[in-house]
C-alpha positions as CSV (number, residue, x, y, z in Angstrom):
1,M,82.1,82.1,-7.2
2,K,83.7,78.9,-6.0
3,S,86.3,77.1,-8.2
4,R,86.7,73.4,-8.8
5,S,89.6,73.6,-6.4
6,D,87.5,75.2,-3.7
7,H,85.0,72.3,-4.1
8,R,87.7,69.7,-4.0
9,V,89.1,71.1,-0.7
10,I,85.6,71.2,0.9
11,E,85.0,67.6,-0.3
12,L,88.3,66.5,1.2
13,L,87.6,68.2,4.6
14,L,84.1,66.6,4.6
15,A,85.6,63.1,3.9
16,K,88.8,63.2,5.9
17,G,88.3,65.8,8.6
18,P,91.0,68.4,9.5
19,L,94.0,68.6,7.2
20,D,97.1,70.7,7.1
21,R,98.3,72.6,4.0
22,P,100.9,70.0,2.8
23,A,98.2,67.3,3.0
24,L,95.7,69.4,1.1
25,A,98.3,70.3,-1.5
26,E,99.1,66.6,-2.0
27,F,95.5,65.5,-2.3
28,T,94.5,68.3,-4.7
29,G,97.7,68.4,-6.7
30,L,98.1,72.1,-6.2
31,S,101.3,73.9,-5.3
32,R,101.7,74.9,-1.7
33,P,101.3,78.7,-2.5
34,S,98.1,78.0,-4.5
35,T,96.8,75.9,-1.6
36,G,97.6,78.7,0.9
37,E,95.7,81.2,-1.3
38,L,92.8,78.8,-1.5
39,I,92.7,78.3,2.3
40,T,92.8,82.0,2.8
41,R,89.9,82.5,0.4
42,L,87.7,79.8,2.0
43,T,88.5,81.2,5.5
44,L,87.5,84.7,4.5
45,A,84.3,83.2,3.0
46,D,83.6,81.8,6.5
47,L,83.7,78.2,5.2
48,V,87.0,77.0,6.8
49,E,88.6,77.7,10.2
50,E,91.8,76.8,12.0
51,D,91.8,73.5,14.0
52,G,95.0,73.8,15.9
53,E,98.7,73.1,15.3
54,I,100.4,69.8,14.5
55,A,103.8,69.4,16.2
56,T,106.3,68.6,13.4
57,G,109.3,67.9,15.6
58,R,111.3,70.3,13.4
59,R,112.7,73.7,14.0
60,G,110.3,76.5,13.0
61,P,106.6,77.0,13.3
62,N,104.3,74.0,13.6
63,A,101.8,73.1,10.8
64,M,98.3,74.4,11.2
65,R,95.4,72.2,10.5
66,Y,92.1,73.4,8.9
67,R,88.6,72.2,9.2
68,L,85.2,73.2,7.9
69,R,83.7,75.9,10.1
70,R,81.2,74.6,12.6
71,G,77.7,75.9,13.3
72,R,76.7,76.3,9.6
73,G,73.4,74.6,10.2
74,T,71.7,71.3,10.8
75,V,69.8,68.6,8.9
76,A,67.4,65.9,9.9
77,G,66.6,62.4,8.7
78,L,63.4,60.6,9.7
79,E,61.5,57.4,9.2
80,I,57.8,57.6,9.8
81,Q,55.5,54.6,10.2
82,P,51.8,54.6,11.2
83,D,52.8,53.9,14.8
84,H,55.9,56.0,15.3
85,A,58.5,58.4,14.0
86,E,62.3,58.0,14.3
87,A,64.4,61.1,13.8
88,V,68.1,62.0,13.8
89,L,69.4,65.6,13.9
90,A,73.0,66.2,12.8
91,D,75.1,69.3,11.9
92,V,75.9,69.8,8.3
93,E,79.6,68.9,8.9
94,G,78.6,65.3,9.9
95,T,78.2,65.1,13.7
96,V,75.0,63.5,15.0
97,L,73.5,65.7,17.7
98,E,70.2,64.1,18.8
99,R,68.2,61.0,18.2
100,I,64.5,60.6,19.2
101,R,61.6,58.2,18.7
102,V,58.1,59.6,19.0
103,K,54.9,57.5,19.3
104,A,52.3,58.4,16.7
105,R,48.8,59.5,17.8
106,R,45.7,57.8,16.6
107,N,45.2,58.6,12.9
108,E,47.9,61.2,13.0
109,R,48.6,62.8,9.7
110,P,52.2,62.3,8.4
111,A,53.0,66.1,8.3
112,T,51.8,66.5,11.8
113,L,53.9,63.6,13.0
114,V,57.0,64.9,11.3
115,R,56.5,68.4,12.7
116,R,56.1,67.0,16.2
117,A,59.2,64.9,15.9
118,V,61.4,67.6,14.5
119,R,60.2,70.2,17.1
120,S,61.3,67.8,19.8
121,F,64.9,68.6,18.9
122,E,66.6,71.2,21.0
123,E,68.6,72.6,18.0
124,A,65.8,72.4,15.3
125,D,65.9,76.2,14.6
126,R,68.9,76.0,12.2
127,L,67.6,73.3,9.9
128,L,68.8,73.4,6.3
129,A,67.2,70.2,4.9
130,V,64.9,67.4,6.0
131,V,64.5,63.9,4.3
132,V,61.7,61.6,5.4
133,A,61.3,57.9,4.7
134,T,57.8,56.6,4.5
135,P,56.1,53.4,3.5
136,G,54.2,53.4,0.2
137,I,54.8,54.6,-3.3
138,V,56.2,58.1,-3.5
139,D,56.4,60.0,-6.8
140,R,59.0,62.6,-7.8
141,Q,56.9,65.4,-6.5
142,G,56.6,64.0,-3.0
143,N,53.1,62.7,-3.4
144,V,52.2,59.5,-1.7
145,A,50.2,57.5,-4.2
146,F,49.6,54.4,-2.1
147,V,50.1,53.1,1.4
148,S,48.7,49.7,2.2
149,D,46.0,49.8,4.9
150,H,46.5,53.6,5.5
151,P,44.6,55.5,2.8
152,H,44.7,58.7,4.9
153,W,48.5,58.9,4.2
154,A,47.9,59.4,0.5
155,G,48.3,62.9,-1.0
156,P,50.9,65.7,-1.4
157,Q,52.6,64.9,1.9
158,G,56.0,66.3,0.9
159,V,54.5,69.8,0.3
160,R,52.6,69.5,3.6
161,M,55.7,68.6,5.5
162,A,57.7,71.5,4.0
163,E,54.9,73.9,4.9
164,A,54.7,72.5,8.4
165,L,58.5,72.9,9.0
166,G,59.3,75.9,6.9
167,V,62.3,74.2,5.3
168,P,62.8,72.0,2.2
169,V,61.6,68.4,2.7
170,V,62.3,65.4,0.5
171,L,59.9,62.5,0.9
172,E,61.1,59.1,-0.2
173,N,60.1,55.4,0.0
174,D,61.6,53.7,3.1
175,T,63.1,50.8,1.2
176,N,64.7,53.1,-1.3
177,L,66.4,55.0,1.6
178,A,67.4,51.7,3.2
179,A,69.2,50.9,-0.1
180,V,70.9,54.3,0.0
181,A,72.1,53.5,3.6
182,E,73.4,50.1,2.5
183,H,75.3,51.8,-0.4
184,R,76.8,54.5,1.9
185,F,77.5,52.5,5.1
186,G,76.7,48.8,4.6
187,A,77.2,45.6,2.7
188,A,76.9,47.4,-0.7
189,A,79.5,50.1,0.0
190,D,81.8,48.7,-2.7
191,S,79.0,47.9,-5.3
192,E,77.6,50.2,-7.9
193,N,75.0,47.8,-9.1
194,F,72.9,46.0,-6.4
195,V,69.4,45.3,-5.2
196,L,68.2,45.4,-1.6
197,L,65.4,42.9,-0.7
198,R,63.7,44.1,2.5
199,F,61.2,41.8,4.1
200,T,59.4,42.9,7.2
201,E,55.5,42.8,6.9
202,S,55.9,42.5,3.1
203,L,58.6,42.1,0.5
204,S,60.0,45.1,-1.3
205,A,63.1,46.1,-3.1
206,G,65.4,49.0,-3.7
207,L,67.6,49.2,-6.8
208,V,70.9,51.0,-7.2
209,L,72.3,50.9,-10.8
210,D,75.5,52.6,-11.8
211,G,75.7,54.1,-8.3
212,R,72.2,55.8,-8.6
213,L,69.0,55.0,-6.9
214,V,66.3,53.9,-9.4
215,R,62.8,55.2,-8.6
216,G,61.0,54.6,-11.9
217,A,58.6,56.9,-13.7
218,H,56.1,57.0,-10.8
219,G,58.2,56.0,-7.8
220,A,57.1,52.4,-7.9
221,A,60.4,50.7,-8.9
222,G,61.0,47.8,-6.5
223,E,57.4,47.4,-5.4
224,I,57.5,43.6,-6.1
225,G,55.3,42.3,-3.3
226,F,52.3,43.9,-1.8
227,H,51.4,40.6,-0.1
228,P,53.0,39.4,3.2
229,Y,56.2,37.3,2.6
230,Q,56.2,33.6,3.5
231,R,57.3,33.0,7.1
232,T,58.3,29.3,7.1
233,A,61.9,28.7,6.2
234,T,61.4,26.7,3.1
235,E,58.7,29.1,1.7
236,L,60.9,32.1,2.5
237,I,63.9,30.8,0.7
238,G,61.7,30.0,-2.3
239,Q,60.1,33.4,-2.4
240,L,63.4,35.3,-2.0
241,T,65.0,33.1,-4.7
242,E,62.2,34.0,-7.1
243,A,62.5,37.7,-6.3
244,V,66.3,37.7,-6.8
245,I,65.9,35.9,-10.2
246,A,63.2,38.3,-11.3
247,L,65.3,41.4,-10.3
248,C,68.4,39.9,-12.0
249,S,66.4,39.4,-15.3
250,V,65.5,43.1,-15.2
251,A,68.4,44.9,-13.5
252,D,71.4,42.5,-13.8
253,P,72.9,43.4,-10.4
254,E,76.2,42.0,-9.1
255,L,74.9,41.9,-5.6
256,A,71.7,41.2,-3.7
257,V,71.4,42.4,-0.1
258,L,68.8,40.9,2.2
259,S,67.4,43.1,5.0
260,G,65.0,42.2,7.7
261,P,64.8,40.2,11.0
262,Q,65.3,36.9,9.2
263,A,68.1,38.1,6.9
264,T,70.9,35.9,8.2
265,A,74.1,34.7,6.6
266,E,72.6,31.3,6.4
267,V,69.5,32.5,4.6
268,A,71.6,34.5,2.2
269,A,73.8,31.6,1.4
270,Q,70.8,29.3,0.7
271,V,69.3,31.9,-1.6
272,Q,72.5,32.4,-3.5
273,D,72.8,28.6,-4.0
274,E,69.2,28.3,-5.2
275,V,69.5,31.2,-7.6
276,A,72.6,29.6,-9.1
277,A,70.9,26.2,-9.3
278,T,67.7,27.4,-10.9
279,S,68.8,30.2,-13.2
280,L,71.6,31.6,-15.3
281,F,72.3,34.4,-12.9
282,R,75.2,34.4,-10.4
283,P,74.8,37.5,-8.1
284,R,76.4,37.4,-4.6
285,V,73.7,37.3,-2.0
286,V,74.6,38.7,1.5
287,P,72.7,39.9,4.6
288,S,72.6,43.6,5.4
289,A,75.5,44.9,7.4
290,L,73.3,47.5,9.1
291,P,71.5,46.7,12.4
292,D,67.7,46.8,12.2
293,G,66.4,46.0,15.6
294,A,64.0,47.9,17.9
295,E,66.8,49.7,19.7
296,D,68.8,50.5,16.5
297,Q,68.6,53.4,14.2
298,S,66.8,51.9,11.2
299,P,68.5,51.7,7.8
300,A,65.8,53.9,6.3
301,T,66.6,56.6,8.9
302,Q,70.3,56.3,8.1
303,G,69.5,56.7,4.4
304,A,67.4,59.7,5.0
305,L,70.1,61.3,7.0
306,A,72.7,60.6,4.3
307,L,70.5,62.4,1.7
308,A,69.8,65.2,4.2
309,W,73.6,65.7,4.6
310,D,73.9,65.8,0.8
311,R,71.2,68.5,0.5
312,G,72.4,70.5,3.4
313,R,76.0,70.5,2.2
314,D,74.9,71.5,-1.3
315,R,73.2,74.6,0.2
316,V,76.1,75.6,2.4
317,Y,79.2,74.6,0.3
318,F,78.2,73.9,-3.3
319,E,75.3,76.3,-4.1
320,E,77.2,78.1,-6.8
321,E,78.3,76.4,-10.0
322,P,82.1,75.9,-10.3
323,V,84.1,78.0,-12.7
324,R,84.6,76.1,-15.9
């Protein structure tokens, strides 16, 4: 059974990459002998391996660095839309291996589209976890309750995808996963309470409060606009301002992130000024820091991959409860 110290070393190597024993002892607060015993235990458990020596410039042996053992498995993050699937395969240690984009066939079922995309990877045989971003309302059981204009996507899609792939699958709303990506890698990396307003064909929101994604009782949290957003500049600013004020009255975020083709710094600044001028709320409003063009990996795919890494790492490194 892994101890808290084992978990701490694994977390450090995931976050910082290869480290030597003195660095691990410093970060964990353990003595060097205890750190040495811990490294030996993790090496024998096939979780850690040597990564080469570091020249110290002093007499005596050089310091040895250690890293997480490679080849423990892969994870995949996908975004599916009625016309395409975008997928990324990575190893559980954090290296992206492959990226693909697959065109959807006419009336193709979500599970079939996901299976076809994942099987396009050369290294798909070692999958530990898959997370899929989809439009629509997704409940906690992975059932799609509603997708505008695509009723054939409704149903227990999460179960169908897991059966099609033979590995655990998490299905989540695409805007929610875009919010996860913004929190991990983007403009909200330093914020524990923020809302993401995503406007593409329609306006939707993702909420992160106290560092956790808010889904609601039925997966519908953030579904604030089933109608198309207004495309003229004045109407867009007005609609985004109303949305930010409404979300502030419910969630009280410190930050609102705008995501979409028109999410510029100028638009964000105008919305921030309008919110301050017409309400009691004073959130910062900023554009997304993640690229979201046709040639870029979408924020939803990035969020899916982030959660896939979490789940894959839980299976490999943190499956057991730490000793209390």
